[in-house]
N, C-alpha and C positions, 0 to 999 in steps of 0.2 A: 250131371258133370260135378265132380269133388273138385272144392276150393283150393288154392293153394297158394302159400305164401313162405316170402321170405326175410329170413333179418338179416339186419347191419346194424352190428353194433359200434358206436363213434363215442368218444367223450363223453363215455360213461351212461350212454344214452341207447335206446333199444329200438331202433325203427323196423317198423313191420309192414312189407308189398306186397300188396297182392297180385298173385300170379293168374292169367287169363289162358286159356286156349286161345293159339291164334291158326286160325283156321287156313293161312297160306302157308305155313310152316311145319303144322301138325305138330306142333310144340307147345308147350307153356314159355309165356313170356311176359313182361310186365305190364301189369292193364295201364297204367299209365304213359310207358312207350307206345303200344298198340295204338291209344285212346290220340296223344301229344304230344307224339315223339320225345318226350321227354325223362331220361334215363332215373334211377332209382338217387343214384352218387348226384346227380344233378338236381335234384329235390332236396337231396338231404343241406346241399348247400346253398340252399336258399334257404332254406332253414333256420343255418347258423347267421346268414347276410340278410334276416328280414330287415326292414325297412319303415315296412307296416305290419299290424295284425289288428283280425278282430272277430271278435263271436258271434257266429252264427246261431240264435239261440232255435230259429225255425228248424236249423242241418242239425243243430248241436257237434260245430265243429268250428277250428279257427281257421282260416282265412288270413294268409301271408302274405306278401309282397317284400322279392327282393329286386329294390332299383338295380342293384350291381347286376345280375343274372337275369333281367327284366321277364324274372319265372313265378306266377302266382302258384300257391302251393296249398292245399285244404289236409286238416289234417285233426286227429281227433288222440288225448290221453288215453288209455285204456289203464295207464298204472302209473304214477309220477314219473317214473325212467321208460316208460314202454306207450311208443308215439305208433299210432298208426297211420301211414298217409295212405292218406284216400285218393287222391291224384294230385298233378303235376301240367300246371302247362304254361307255355310263353305267351305276359300277359300279351295283346292286341296282334299275336301271331297270328298265321295265317292257320294252324289248327288248333285254336281256341273251340 
């Protein structure tokens, strides 16, 4: 199966989001939505409103939490302005 990605350009940054094949719809959909019911727009909003952030060197990723949105977002930088959104989920939510 080929991997597909979608790019969102917001506030001078490029956010790259992975798409997975959805067996139910027989189409590609956002990985984070299939797994956690979080849209890329919600993850990007959480990135910009993050209240805490730490770097997890074991997984080579940043883990940020937006208290305002109650969303945890995992990401890494591909370049200074290019951000790969690994996943996002509601913190403590039903689909965590």
